[in-house]
C-alpha positions in Angstrom: -56.3 -24.6 -24.3 -52.8 -26.2 -24.3 -51.7 -24.2 -21.2 -54.8 -25.1 -19.3 -54.3 -28.8 -20.2 -50.7 -28.7 -19.0 -51.8 -27.2 -15.6 -54.6 -29.8 -15.2 -52.3 -32.7 -16.1 -49.7 -31.5 -13.6 -52.3 -31.1 -10.9 -53.8 -34.5 -11.5 -50.4 -36.2 -11.4 -49.4 -34.5 -8.2 -52.3 -35.6 -6.0 -51.1 -37.5 -3.0 -51.4 -41.2 -3.3 -51.5 -44.0 -0.7 -48.3 -45.8 0.2 -47.0 -48.1 -2.6 -46.6 -51.0 -0.3 -50.3 -51.8 -0.3 -50.5 -51.9 -4.1 -49.7 -55.2 -5.9 -48.3 -55.3 -9.4 -50.6 -56.4 -12.1 -48.5 -58.8 -14.3 -50.9 -60.1 -16.9 -53.4 -58.7 -19.4 -56.0 -61.2 -18.0 -55.6 -59.8 -14.5 -55.8 -56.2 -15.8 -59.0 -57.0 -17.8 -60.6 -58.6 -14.7 -59.9 -55.4 -12.8 -61.3 -52.9 -15.3 -64.1 -54.9 -17.0 -67.4 -53.1 -16.6 -65.8 -50.4 -14.4 -65.2 -46.7 -14.8 -61.8 -45.3 -13.8 -62.3 -42.1 -11.7 -60.2 -39.4 -10.2 -61.0 -35.7 -9.7 -62.1 -34.2 -13.0 -61.4 -37.5 -14.9 -63.7 -40.4 -15.9 -62.4 -43.1 -18.2 -63.5 -46.4 -19.6 -60.9 -48.9 -20.7 -62.3 -51.7 -22.8 -61.0 -55.2 -23.0 -60.9 -54.7 -26.8 -58.2 -52.0 -26.5 -60.1 -48.8 -26.5 -59.9 -45.9 -24.1 -62.7 -43.2 -23.9 -64.0 -40.7 -21.4 -63.6 -37.2 -20.2 -60.8 -35.3 -18.5 -61.7 -31.8 -17.2 -64.5 -31.3 -19.8 -62.4 -32.5 -22.8 -62.9 -35.8 -24.5 -60.2 -38.5 -23.9 -59.8 -41.2 -26.6 -57.1 -43.7 -27.3 -56.0 -47.3 -27.6 -54.1 -49.7 -25.5 -52.2 -53.0 -25.6 -50.5 -55.2 -23.0 -46.8 -55.7 -23.8 -44.2 -57.5 -21.6 -46.2 -56.9 -18.4 -47.0 -53.3 -19.1 -50.1 -51.3 -20.1 -49.1 -49.4 -23.3 -51.4 -46.7 -24.4 -51.7 -43.9 -27.0 -53.9 -41.1 -25.8 -55.6 -38.0 -27.1 -57.1 -35.3 -24.8 -59.3 -32.8 -26.4 -57.9 -33.8 -29.7 -54.3 -33.2 -28.6 -51.9 -36.1 -28.5 -50.5 -37.1 -25.1 -48.3 -39.7 -26.7 -47.5 -43.3 -26.4 -46.3 -44.7 -23.1 -46.0 -48.1 -21.4 -47.0 -48.0 -17.8 -46.7 -50.2 -14.8 -50.1 -51.1 -13.3 -50.7 -51.8 -9.6 -54.0 -52.4 -7.8 -55.4 -52.5 -4.3 -59.0 -53.0 -3.4 -61.0 -50.7 -5.7 -58.0 -48.6 -6.7 -55.6 -48.9 -9.6 -52.3 -47.0 -10.1 -50.6 -46.3 -13.4 -47.0 -45.3 -13.3 -45.5 -44.0 -16.6 -42.2 -45.0 -18.2 -42.5 -48.6 -17.2 -42.8 -47.7 -13.5 -40.0 -45.1 -13.4 -42.2 -42.0 -14.0 -45.2 -40.1 -12.6 -48.1 -42.0 -11.1 -51.9 -41.5 -11.3 -54.3 -43.3 -9.0 -57.9 -44.1 -10.0 -60.9 -45.5 -8.2 -62.7 -48.4 -10.0 -66.5 -47.8 -9.9 
């Protein structure tokens, strides 16, 4: 299962994203909560719910996703598990545009993943 997960994570992260210029940085926890409250975050093979109370739950390619998050110094910091395997702790830059939200790992210096808010 580990090899399959690695391939799926890589494929998910490599999906082409719209130009960064149209995305605005989300600077506060309040702004972030207003974006995600009552919405599901979706991308191919992934559906997640991020609660205002700091919980993450959903499915990623048929495996359960669970975790917790906090807002620290302008970043979304999360600790995730996918199918029971730890994906680790990471603080991510958040940007949004219309009904889309982008998470960029390593405080904005790493890989990005875009989601639709539904």
